[in-house]
N, C-alpha and C positions, 0 to 999 in steps of 0.2 A: 478435570480441565487438566491437571499437570501433563495427560499426555498430548497438551496441543502446545501446551507453552508455560516456560518456568520463568524463576524471577533472575536466574543468570539469563534468560533471551531476552528479557526486556532491559536489562542493564547494556546488555550489548548492542544493542539498537539503538542505546538513547533514549526511551520512552520517557524517561526522568527527567530530562531536561525543559524544563516551560522557558516562558520569553524574561526579559531583563525584568527587574522588578518596575521598572518605572511605566512597563507597560502590563497592565495585569488587571483583572477581574476582579474585585473583594467577594465576589458570589465564588468564587474561586478559591477562598482561602481554605476550606475547610478538606480540599484534596492536598494540598500540600505539607512536606514534609515542613522544608527550611528553605534556605536561599544561601549561595555560597560565590563570591564574587560578581555580586548583582545580577545573580540570575535565579530566580525562583527554581527548587528542585520539586518534583511532584512524588508523593508518597507511594510507593510501588505497592504496598502491601495490600492498600485501598484499589487500585490497578486491576489487580489480582483477584480481588474477591466479584468487583465491581464488569470484568472483563469475561469471569466464570458467570454471572446471571445473564450477560447481553448475550454469550454464547448457549446460554439454556434455552433462553429466549429464541432466538433468531434459529435453532434446531426448533424447537419443538413448531413453532410457526411453517417451515417450513415441510415437516412430518404431515402437518396436516394440511399440505395442498397451498401453503401462501406462498407470496412471494415478497423478496428484499428486493427495494431498490436501490444500488448502489450509486453515490454520487460525491463526486469529488472533481473540482474543473482547474485546480490550480496546478501548474505546471511540472511540480513534481508528484499531484496525488492521481495524474490522467492514466502514466503508462499500469500503474499497480490495480487502480481502479478497475480497468479494462481488463486486464489480463485476470485478476481474479475473478470478474462477475461471468467474464465466459467462462472459465473453469469451474461454477459452481452452477451455470445456466441462469444467471438472473439477469436482468435486465439492470442498466445500466448512465449515465449521463458522468461526463467526463471532458466535454471541451465549453458548454455555455450553458446555463440554465433559462430555459425560454421562462418568461412570466406567464403564467398558468398551466405548465405542464402536467400539474394537478388539480388547481380548484379548474382550470377551462382544459380539462383531459378531452372534452368530444370534439375542440377545435386541434388541439394537438396530434390527436389520432387521426383527424382528416388529412391533416398535413403527411405522416405517416404511410398511408393511403397511395395518396401523393407519389410520394416518393419511389413508394413500391411499384406504381403503373409509370413512372417514369423508368425502371428498371427494366422493366417487361419490354418497354418499349427501345429500350435502348438496345438488350439483348436480342429483340426479336430483327433489330436493323430497320427501326423504323425512324429514326433518325439521319439515317444515311437519303432517306426518298425527302425530307423535308428541303427547303431553303436553306443556304450555308445560317446565315443569321438566324433563323428560328430555331433552329439544331443547336446552333454555339449558345444560346438564350435557356436552352431547356436542358442545356448540358452543365453549364453554369449552377441552374438553380437546383440542380438533382445531387452534385456537388457540394453545395451548402446544406441541403435537407440531410446529404448522406452526414454531415461532419456533425450534425448538432442531434438529429434523430435517429441514426442507425444502433445506439446501445437500447432504443426502447423499439425498436422495429417489431417486435413478439409483444410487447406488453399490450393485449387486447382491451384490459382494466385495471383500475387503480391498485396500485401493491399495497398490502399488507402492511410493507413496514418501511423505514426509509431507515439507511446505515449514511452518514455523513462524514465527511472529513473535513475538521474546518467549517465551524458553523457561524464563526465569524460572516467567513465571504460567504457562505451559502445559506445567507439567513431569508434570503427570500424563499429557499427550498424546504427550512424549517417553519417557515411560517406557515407555506403553503399547507404544511403536513399537518399540525399544528390547529388550525381553522378547518382540517377535514377529520380531528380527532384521531390521525395516523398514528401510532407510537415512532419516536425517534430514537436509535440508536446511534452512537452519536461518539466519537473520540473527542473529549473535551481539552484544551490546552490551559496556561494558565490567562490567557486573556479572555476564556470563553464564557458565556454565560450558562451553567447549566439547569436554568430555571424548566425553556422549554423543550429540557431533552428528559426521553422516558428512560433510557436507559443510557447512562455517564458512563463513559470510559477514560478517565484522567489522564493524559498522555500527549508524548510529543505529537502536533499535528503536522511541522514543517518539515522533518527531519527524513527523508527517502528510508533509512532502515525500517523507522518507529513506524511510516506507514505502510512499507512491505509488508513488516510484521502485523500490525492491526491488520488489516484487509486480510492478509490468508488467515488468521484466526475465525474472524466472520465467515469467510469462504467454506471455510475447512465447517465451520457448525452448520450451515445450507449444504453444506457436499453428505454431512452423517446423515442431518434431518431428511433430505432424499432418499440416502439408501435405507433409512429405516422407514420412510414409507414407501417403497417398494417392496421388500423383502416382507412385511405382514400386510400391504393390500390394505388397511383400515387405516381412515382419518383417526387422528392423535388428538384428545381430546385435551383442552387446556388441564395444567395439571392439578387446579382445585376439582375437577369433574370427573376424575379418574376412578375407577371401579380398583380394588387391589389387586385385583387378578390383571388389569393394564398395567395399572404400574410396575408388576413383576413383569409384565414382557417387556416392558418397555424398556425396563433397568439392566435387563438381558443385553437385549439389540445393545441400548449404550454401550455397555462393557464390549460386546463385539466389536463393535464400530471404534470404540476408542485403542483396541487391541491392532485393528489395523493400521490407526492412527500413529500409533508406536510405532509400529514394524516400518511404518512407511518415512517415519521422522527420524529411526535408528540408519535405514538406509542412508538417507538424505545424510546424514552426519559423517556417518560412513566415506561417500562420493567428498565430501567438503574437505575431511582431516586428511585422506585419500590428492585430494590436488595443494594440500595446502604440504605437505608433506614432498610430493616430487616438486613445487618451489622448490622450499626450504633446498630440498640437496641440488637442486640446479644452482640456487646463488651461491651457497657453499663454493663449489667445485670452480667457481670465476676465482675466485683470491689465489685456490688452490694450483690453478694452471698458470698463473701469473708468479705466484712466487718458485713454481718449479722452472720457467721459462725465462726468469732472469738472469741466473749464474750463466748458465748456458749462452744467453745475448753478450752478458760481458764477456766471457772467455774469447767470443768468434772476434770481437771489436779490439780485441788483447785491451780493456780495461779492468777496474776493481768488479768485483765482483759486488754483486748491491744484497743484500740480508732481506733473508726472506721477509721478515717481519715490515722490514722500510715498502719492499714490494707489494705486499698486499694492504698497505691502507688506500684506503680510500681518494679519488680525486677530490680537491676540493670543491670546484665547479659542483660535478653531482650533490654535492654535500646541500650548497648552497641552493639546486635546481631544484632539490626534491625538498628543502625548507618551503620554497617560495611556491608551494603546491600545497597548502595548509588552505583548507577551506575555508573562505571568508562572505559574510554575510554581504548584500546586495546594498545597504546602508552602512558599510565599512565598519558595523557591531560586531562585539567580540563575536566568535562562531562558536560557541555554545550556547546564543542566543536559540540555534539553531533554524533561525528565520529564514527556511530555503538555501542554508547554508550546504548544506551536501547536493542540492539541483544547480549549484553554481562553480563546484570543485572543480569541474574539467576547464571552464573557460580561466579561473584563476590561476591554476596552472600552466595553459601552453601563456601566458600574460607574462609570468615565473619565468619560463624556460626563453623567454624570447630575451 
């Protein structure tokens, strides 16, 4: 598991930040390390272990031919859910959870079939042969269907498990999965109820970097499972039903897949480090240019030479603008609460600069 995520990765992504102490679920107490400045801190030692368990379950499920449905409809979860689900070839719901998506799957599948038929008609040019009003109504309906059902267009049966970000918001999806006895793999923040979750991943489900990291880990597990299934061509049995020979074969495949994951992670880290080095060099070159140009400018106008130290001091207005760009929550609470803080950072920065 260390090849996929480390304690440093979790800390850097802010996975340890929970909600404010007044917004919590007492059932999550066993997963909390403590509180600082009115914010609960999640115990990342437990997160690492439980994330490893969830990773192994998702990997083995996909290796056995199973499907994981990714669910996350709030704003900061929509893009990570869609991107990572597409990367590992799994269905997803990232716009709106329609009641009955699991418990009334036959009806939902009928709507997907209708969407596919509309798409066929549109590509064939049938809409152009209709009256304008009728074509407009069909186009609007197709847009709505694509927005809500595009992620499950290829899901022709119920999934084998559900991966959820923010269980309080997606409580209907969790309730439907529990009713159908589908395993639920979910990120549980300090305000979540862990009881209906089969594989709990204690962590921040609001910050963009945190959701991005945790989605990537689950997607990597699905990719590893698909890789194992393609290499072996044999359906992987559950852990308790494997023979010693099958256990050895799976262990060898896991080791090979983890080596590939380590190489990919190392390449990714090298690219990030190179980009950071370029940015640092560019930032360092700006004050040097200012200090070199200041004496020449003063000599041209016959004035006193400005010392290089003074010339390289950043403008106070720039510091104020950057300070005002600190992320803030929608409710005006401290950013450490991580409640949609990072999702709102761009709008806060533009207001501060203005």
